[in-house]
N, C-alpha and C positions, 0 to 999 in steps of 0.2 A: 598601284595601278587605279585605275579612274574606276571612282564610286559606279556612276552610272552604267559602264561597261559590264560591272560584276553585277551590277544590279538587274541587267537584261538579259544575261548569260543566265543567271538564276531562273528569272520566269522564261525562257527561251527550254530551259531543262524540265521545268515544270511541266509547261506546256506539251513536250512531246512527249512523256512518261506520265500522263493524269492519272491512270489508276494507282501507278505505284504513291505517287505524289499523295493523293487523297488517304491510302491506307496507311502512309507515315504520320498523318497531321491527325488521321483517327485512333492511331497506336498511342501518339502523343498526347491527346486529349483523352483517352480512358486513362492511361498511366497516372496523370496528373487526379483527374478524378476520384481516383483512387487514395492516393497517395496525402493529397490536403486535407481529407476529411481524417484519416488516421494519423497525421499529425498532428492535427488538431485535437484528437482524443490525448493523443500521449501529452503532448505539452498541458492540457487542463487537468490528466488525471492523474497522471502518473508523476511529472517534475514538478507540480504545485508541490510546495511547502504545507504540512498540517494546519490546521486552524488552532494552534496552542499557541500560545506566548513563547518566543523565542523559537517556533517551529522549524524555523529553517537550519537551527541546533540539531534537532532531533533526528534519528535514523533509525532503521530496523538492523538486526543483525541476526542470520536464521542460523539455526542449525542444521548440518547438512549430514546423513548418515554417508560415509565414502562407499560403503559397498553396495547400497541401491540408490546412490547419488539423487536422495529425494529426501524431503524435509521431514522430521518424525510425528506420529499422529499424538493429538492431544496429550493422551497420556504418557508420551514416553520425554515429558522436558526434564531435563535434570539440572535440579536444583543446586546440586552441588555443584557442578559448572559452570552454574551461573556465581553462585559466589564465591569459587576459584576468581572465576574472572573479574568480579569485583575488586577482589583484595589486591590480585595483582596487577591490575592495571592503571597505568603509570599518564595513559595519554589522555582517557577519556574522562572527564568532570564525573560524570555522575551515572551509574547504570539502573536501568529497572526492566522486569521481564515481565511476559504475559504469553498465554498461550489461548487458545478458540477452543471453546468447547460447547457441546448444547446444555441446557439445563431444563428439568421439569419442574415447575409449581404446583402445589395441591393445596384446595382447602379443605380433604377430606370427602368432597364430591364430585367435584370439577379439578382437571389435571390440565395443565397445558404447557408444551414447550416453548421455552424460549434459546438465541444462542447468545452466546458470551462470554468473557475472557475471565480466567483465573490470573489474577497479576499482583505483583507486590506493589507495597504502599509508596517507593519510588516510582511507581511506574504510571499510577495514578495522581501522584504530586504533578508530574509532567502535563497534566491537563488541566491544572486551575480550575478544577470543576470544585463548590462545594455544595456540600449536601443541603435540602431544604428543612430536612430533616434530621436527626440521628446525627452521624460524624464519620469522618473518612476511615480509609485502613491508615493502619499507625504499624510501625516495624512491630510493636508487640504482637500485631496479629501473625509474625512470620514465624516466630518462636514455634519449637516443637512444643507440640501439645496446650497452643492457644486455642479458645475457644474459637468456633469458625465464625468468619466475619462477612455481611452482604453488602454491598452498595447497589441498589437496583434504580434505572431510571424510573421516570415520571411516568409512562406509560403502562409498565409493567407493576408499578404501585395503583394503577387504576384498576 
């Protein structure tokens, strides 16, 4: 077919039903104005690698309760399941575990709440963060009956 004939036919069709054509163009523009920012958000925040050494090799596995189809609360973390997975996994090089929770720090007079995580030493090791003072977590801290160990950020320390 002739290209100029097709373009002329299209323009005549648009002119004949101008209201419908404008409506179609508005729908397309609105769809793109919603889709492009959402894609940009997803690309920049969801699909980026973690800001750690070898962050492209890190991934998160979540525990889901099949009865409620939701994740557990922070206090329902199953350390035994994690240990079993660590010992039996042959496809994953290293495993670390963490769960989020809230903490209250007090000096006797003043108390303040912070959000933080309970984590294994291996999970902290993945971040390659070295403390300014003190030490990081070690596998000895995970043993039953071990003294509690805490790693705090600079902002909390201040």
